[in-house]
C-alpha positions as a printed Julia matrix, in Angstrom:
360×3 Matrix{Float64}:
 -19.03  -25.34   -2.58
 -19.68  -23.72   -5.95
 -16.62  -22.68   -7.91
 -16.47  -19.66  -10.2
 -16.21  -20.38  -13.95
 -12.63  -20.73  -15.11
 -11.3   -18.08  -17.51
 -10.9   -19.23  -21.09
  -7.18  -19.8   -21.65
  -6.69  -21.57  -25.0
  -4.25  -24.46  -25.25
  -0.94  -23.15  -26.47
  -1.06  -20.02  -24.31
   2.42  -19.49  -22.79
   2.64  -19.88  -19.01
   3.59  -16.63  -17.33
   4.53  -15.3   -13.9
   2.48  -12.42  -12.54
   3.08   -9.75   -9.9
   0.08   -8.15   -8.2
   0.72   -4.89   -6.34
  -2.01   -4.3    -3.76
  -2.72   -0.98   -2.07
  -5.33   -0.09    0.54
  -7.94    1.52   -1.66
  -9.78    4.74   -2.35
 -13.3     5.95   -3.12
 -14.17    6.19   -6.79
 -15.09    9.85   -6.37
 -14.84   12.54   -3.67
 -18.56   12.35   -2.9
 -20.4    11.22    0.25
 -22.04    8.33   -1.62
 -18.75    7.01   -3.0
 -16.99    7.48    0.34
 -19.81    5.68    2.13
 -19.44    2.64   -0.15
 -15.7     2.62    0.4
 -15.87    3.04    4.17
 -18.55    0.37    4.48
 -16.22   -2.18    2.89
 -13.1    -0.94    4.68
 -14.54   -0.65    8.18
 -16.45   -3.95    7.89
 -13.18   -5.84    7.69
 -12.59   -7.59   11.04
  -8.85   -7.15   10.46
  -9.33   -3.37   10.54
 -11.74   -3.1    13.47
 -11.14   -5.9    15.95
 -14.4    -5.61   17.84
 -17.19   -8.18   18.13
 -19.4    -7.93   15.03
 -22.59   -7.7    17.1
 -21.14   -4.62   18.82
 -19.38   -2.93   15.9
 -21.72   -3.34   12.92
 -24.66   -1.44   14.51
 -22.24    1.39   15.36
 -20.8     1.34   11.86
 -24.12    1.43   10.02
 -26.07    3.41   12.59
 -23.55    6.16   13.34
 -20.23    6.08   11.46
 -21.62    5.67    7.92
 -24.2     8.37    8.59
 -21.74   10.96    9.88
 -18.28   10.32    8.49
 -18.81   10.12    4.68
 -19.61   13.81    4.21
 -16.63   14.9     6.29
 -14.28   12.48    4.56
 -15.6    13.45    1.12
 -14.63   17.07    1.79
 -11.13   15.95    2.7
 -10.86   13.82   -0.46
 -12.09   16.75   -2.55
  -9.25   18.89   -1.22
  -6.6    16.55   -2.66
  -8.44   15.18   -5.75
  -6.62   15.88   -9.03
  -7.31   15.82  -12.74
  -6.11   12.18  -12.6
  -8.59   11.39   -9.83
  -7.53    9.89   -6.52
  -3.81   10.42   -5.82
  -3.52    6.96   -4.28
  -5.06    5.35   -7.36
  -2.87    7.44   -9.67
   0.37    6.56   -7.91
  -0.51    2.88   -7.61
  -1.24    2.66  -11.34
   1.92    4.64  -12.12
   4.06    2.37   -9.94
   2.65   -0.74  -11.61
   3.46    0.66  -15.06
   6.93    1.73  -13.97
   7.62   -1.66  -12.41
   6.45   -3.38  -15.6
   8.92   -1.32  -17.6
  11.66   -2.09  -15.08
  11.25   -5.89  -14.96
  10.44   -6.37  -18.64
   7.98   -8.63  -20.42
   8.89  -11.86  -18.63
   6.64  -10.77  -15.73
   3.04   -9.56  -15.87
   2.56   -6.64  -13.44
  -0.93   -5.59  -12.37
  -2.38   -3.61   -9.46
  -5.41   -3.99   -7.19
  -7.06   -2.34   -4.2
  -7.92   -4.21   -1.03
 -11.06   -2.07   -0.78
 -12.61   -0.52   -3.87
 -11.62   -0.97   -7.48
 -10.05   -2.87   -9.09
 -10.57   -5.63   -6.56
  -8.03   -8.29   -5.71
 -10.36  -11.03   -6.97
 -11.0    -9.37  -10.33
  -7.31   -8.82  -11.0
  -6.34  -12.35  -10.04
  -9.0   -13.69  -12.4
  -7.73  -11.39  -15.15
  -4.14  -12.5   -14.62
  -5.18  -16.15  -14.89
  -6.87  -15.22  -18.18
  -3.51  -13.91  -19.39
  -1.88  -17.25  -18.67
  -0.35  -16.47  -15.26
   0.03  -19.75  -13.4
   2.43  -18.27  -10.82
   1.54  -15.02   -9.03
   3.48  -13.01   -6.46
   1.35  -10.86   -4.14
   3.09   -7.61   -3.11
   1.21   -5.46   -0.59
   2.35   -1.85   -0.88
   2.88   -1.72    2.89
   6.58   -1.87    3.84
   5.79   -2.71    7.48
   3.71   -5.83    8.2
   0.49   -5.51   10.16
  -2.45   -7.8    10.65
  -4.66   -4.77    9.92
  -3.23   -4.29    6.42
  -0.89   -6.96    5.06
  -2.82   -9.9     6.49
  -6.05   -8.45    5.14
  -4.59   -8.49    1.62
  -3.73  -12.15    2.06
  -7.27  -12.79    3.33
  -8.65  -11.36    0.08
  -6.38  -13.64   -1.97
  -7.39  -16.67    0.09
 -11.08  -15.84   -0.27
 -10.67  -15.7    -4.05
  -8.74  -18.98   -4.02
 -11.6   -20.7    -2.19
 -13.8   -20.12   -5.24
 -11.17  -21.08   -7.82
 -10.97  -24.56   -9.29
  -7.51  -24.24  -10.85
  -5.34  -22.21   -8.51
  -2.07  -20.61   -9.59
   1.05  -21.03   -7.49
   1.0   -18.16   -5.0
   3.76  -16.39   -3.13
   3.54  -13.43   -0.77
   5.82  -10.59    0.27
   5.16  -10.04    3.97
   7.42   -7.04    4.6
  10.34   -4.98    3.33
  10.65   -2.46    6.16
  14.41   -2.98    6.4
  15.21   -3.6     2.74
  18.41   -1.64    2.07
  17.23   -0.33   -1.3
  13.91    0.84    0.18
  15.78    2.65    2.98
  18.16    4.18    0.45
  15.24    5.39   -1.68
  13.69    7.07    1.38
  17.02    8.72    2.2
  17.28   10.02   -1.37
  13.93   11.8    -1.04
  15.05   13.48    2.18
  18.36   14.59    0.69
  16.68   15.91   -2.46
  14.22   17.89   -0.36
  16.93   19.37    1.83
  18.98   20.41   -1.16
  16.03   22.64   -2.04
  15.03   24.02    1.37
  18.1    23.56    3.56
  19.3    20.91    6.03
  18.23   22.51    9.31
  14.73   21.11    9.79
  14.01   18.49   12.44
  12.99   15.28   10.65
   9.67   13.85   11.86
   8.87   10.36   10.57
   5.11    9.85   10.73
   3.69    6.33   10.35
   0.04    5.33   10.18
  -1.26    4.51   13.62
  -2.93    1.33   14.86
  -4.56    0.56   18.22
  -1.98   -0.08   20.97
  -3.76   -3.36   21.68
  -2.4    -4.82   18.45
   1.15   -4.51   19.8
   0.13   -6.24   23.01
  -1.39   -9.07   20.96
   1.83   -9.63   19.04
   1.5    -7.53   15.88
   5.05   -6.63   14.68
   4.02   -3.34   13.06
   5.23   -1.05   15.86
   8.66   -2.7    15.96
   9.05   -2.63   12.19
   8.18    1.08   12.05
  10.8     1.72   14.72
  13.4    -0.24   12.75
  12.61    1.62    9.53
  13.0     4.92   11.39
  16.31    3.89   12.95
  17.74    2.65    9.64
  16.67    5.79    7.8
  18.21    8.03   10.48
  21.44    6.03   10.3
  21.49    6.27    6.51
  21.12   10.05    6.77
  23.7    10.34    9.54
  21.24   11.96   11.96
  21.81   12.24   15.69
  18.98   11.28   18.08
  18.23   14.98   18.58
  17.67   15.53   14.86
  14.76   13.17   14.28
  11.59   11.84   15.9
   9.08    9.07   15.11
   5.31    9.35   15.56
   1.99    7.75   14.59
  -0.91    9.47   12.81
  -4.53    8.8    11.76
  -6.22    7.92   15.04
  -9.83    6.78   15.0
 -12.2     6.13   17.88
 -11.61    6.28   21.62
  -9.25    3.34   22.09
  -5.61    3.9    23.0
  -3.41    4.01   19.88
   0.33    3.77   19.37
   2.21    6.76   20.73
   3.47    9.38   20.39
   0.8    10.79   18.12
   1.94   12.97   15.22
  -0.36   15.79   16.28
   0.98   15.8    19.84
   4.57   15.54   18.63
   4.21   18.54   16.31
   2.88   20.61   19.2
   5.68   19.39   21.46
   8.39   20.2    18.93
   7.07   23.72   18.45
   6.69   24.1    22.2
  10.34   23.32   22.88
  11.53   25.82   20.3
  12.03   23.69   17.19
  11.27   26.26   14.47
  11.71   24.12   11.34
  10.26   20.68   10.69
  10.44   18.32    7.71
   7.86   15.52    7.8
   8.16   12.23    5.9
   5.75    9.27    5.92
   7.89    6.16    5.33
   4.98    3.72    5.7
   3.25    5.1     2.6
   4.92    4.42   -0.75
   2.47    6.64   -2.66
   0.87    9.93   -1.72
  -2.73    9.69   -0.56
  -5.3    11.3     1.73
  -3.28   10.53    4.86
  -0.17   12.26    3.51
  -1.53   15.08    1.33
  -4.4    16.21    3.56
  -3.66   14.98    7.07
   0.09   15.65    7.08
   0.76   18.27    4.39
  -2.31   20.4     5.26
  -3.59   19.65    8.76
  -0.12   18.98   10.13
   1.18   22.3     8.85
  -1.75   24.19   10.36
  -1.29   22.49   13.72
   2.47   23.07   13.87
   2.26   26.71   12.84
  -0.53   27.36   15.35
   1.81   26.21   18.11
   4.65   28.53   17.12
   6.51   26.76   14.33
   8.08   28.85   11.57
   8.74   26.44    8.68
   6.91   23.21    7.96
   7.63   21.08    4.89
   6.12   17.79    3.87
   8.47   15.46    1.95
   6.49   13.59   -0.74
   6.26    9.8    -0.75
   8.45    7.58   -2.89
   5.8     7.62   -5.65
   7.52    6.81   -8.95
  11.08    7.85   -8.08
  13.6     5.69   -9.97
  15.28    4.52   -6.76
  11.98    3.22   -5.38
  10.98    1.45   -8.6
  14.43   -0.18   -8.68
  14.02   -1.21   -5.02
  10.57   -2.66   -5.75
  12.03   -4.5    -8.73
  14.71   -6.0    -6.49
  12.1    -7.18   -4.0
  10.08   -8.78   -6.8
  13.11  -10.5    -8.32
  14.16  -11.89   -4.94
  10.7   -13.32   -4.25
  10.16  -14.8    -7.71
  13.56  -16.47   -7.71
  13.4   -20.22   -8.21
  10.19  -20.23  -10.19
  10.7   -21.99  -13.54
  11.99  -19.72  -16.24
  10.84  -21.95  -19.09
  11.83  -20.65  -22.52
   8.68  -19.82  -24.42
   8.14  -21.71  -27.68
   7.66  -19.75  -30.86
   4.28  -19.07  -32.45
   4.43  -22.15  -34.7
   5.08  -24.47  -31.76
   2.25  -22.87  -29.74
  -0.11  -23.39  -32.67
   0.97  -27.01  -32.95
   0.33  -27.53  -29.23
  -3.18  -26.21  -29.64
  -3.86  -28.41  -32.67
  -2.75  -31.5   -30.74
  -4.96  -30.56  -27.8
  -8.0   -29.99  -30.01
  -7.39  -33.3   -31.75
  -7.54  -35.01  -28.37
 -10.86  -33.39  -27.51
  -9.95  -30.01  -25.97
 -12.68  -27.42  -26.31
 -10.41  -24.37  -25.93
């Protein structure tokens, strides 16, 4: 096996601990060509589409990537901002906010599982900065093989090509983290202070094929627990909230109830006001801003609803950044906190290394 060249880290560089936040990804632009590149990488992942490659890849390249990019590009264009992709913007913003929260003793970077910057490129860059311990934090509160495990796959694939590997740790889930639940509750309360407390609360999570639950994926159960804990934190009765799953794709059976069907059902039984929150997304993106805030509103109103409000994601709210900081601190606990030598000592270390034949 050929290994990638090691980054140049001069002797005397202080050892550091890094934190890599990883989100799903986004096209580089709201154009069919950019969306096609993104979807080709995303939908080629066997974690995402669990079909035999010989069956799926001809469908992907022969049908899906010929039809879907133009439609998806129009959807991305409807939510694109002066900062570009909302998902990219909020991921970058969260990384910067977390860096400010934890201070300079940790190096915080971000990556996308699909698209740019890649997991491999950011891990290489962090090694170049002297990170010999790295915590991987997927920005998915609920664990799923389709998302969280795929992030870990990308890290492992990079490690296979790396001669000198850093110590690696992973955050699998934080669906029931009290600070995360509290941050979600704060967003609901803040919203209802503005519009009133009477709306039925619909918690919409990203959907996955029902088969994944049957095969042992914990995602469905963790979504249910997040919903229950959030309802308890808000003091809601069972009649005041509902949980659903969005973003279906293909003809297979997906987790139920679907968000679209639930919105129609709520309107049909006379629920006139709905507030929708997406607890599985920590930053606003296509699935929240277009599918829920736009399409969801249209669907609910068409079935007789009177008020529909989307509650934004956690984004860069102080409570969420503090919760994320707590998760990071808990998972980096026990790693050596070696006091860093001063500049003179670092220079002396380098001189000794060079004298013994070091080339860096």
